[in-house]
C-alpha positions as CSV (number, residue, x, y, z in Angstrom):
1,X,5.3,-16.2,-29.0
2,X,6.7,-14.6,-25.8
3,X,4.5,-12.3,-23.9
4,X,6.0,-9.7,-21.6
5,X,4.4,-9.5,-18.2
6,X,5.1,-7.1,-15.4
7,X,4.7,-7.6,-11.7
8,X,2.0,-4.9,-12.0
9,X,-0.1,-7.3,-13.9
10,X,-0.3,-9.6,-10.9
11,X,-3.6,-9.4,-9.0
12,X,-1.9,-9.7,-5.7
13,X,0.3,-6.7,-6.4
14,X,-2.7,-4.6,-7.4
15,X,-4.5,-5.7,-4.2
16,X,-1.4,-4.8,-2.1
17,X,-1.4,-1.3,-3.7
18,X,-5.1,-0.9,-2.9
19,X,-4.4,-2.0,0.7
20,X,-1.6,0.5,1.1
21,X,-3.9,3.3,-0.1
22,X,-6.5,2.3,2.4
23,X,-3.9,2.4,5.2
24,X,-2.6,5.8,4.1
25,X,-6.1,7.2,4.1
26,X,-6.9,5.7,7.5
27,X,-3.8,7.0,9.1
28,X,-3.8,10.4,7.5
29,X,-5.8,11.7,10.5
30,X,-3.5,10.2,13.1
31,X,-1.5,12.6,15.4
32,X,1.8,13.6,13.9
33,X,3.8,12.0,16.7
34,X,2.4,8.7,15.5
35,X,3.8,9.2,12.0
36,X,6.9,7.0,12.7
37,X,5.3,4.9,15.3
38,X,2.0,3.2,14.8
39,X,1.5,4.4,11.2
40,X,4.7,2.9,10.0
41,X,3.9,-0.4,11.5
42,X,0.5,-0.5,9.7
């Protein structure tokens, strides 16, 4: 019996999403001139 899995089922993908959210929250207070500088690199 075949089971359909999505990349969203992968733990590494879920952890990457969590990391992205942490970075977005951490950089939300950065100065706007850093929006395309340091923030995009993080």
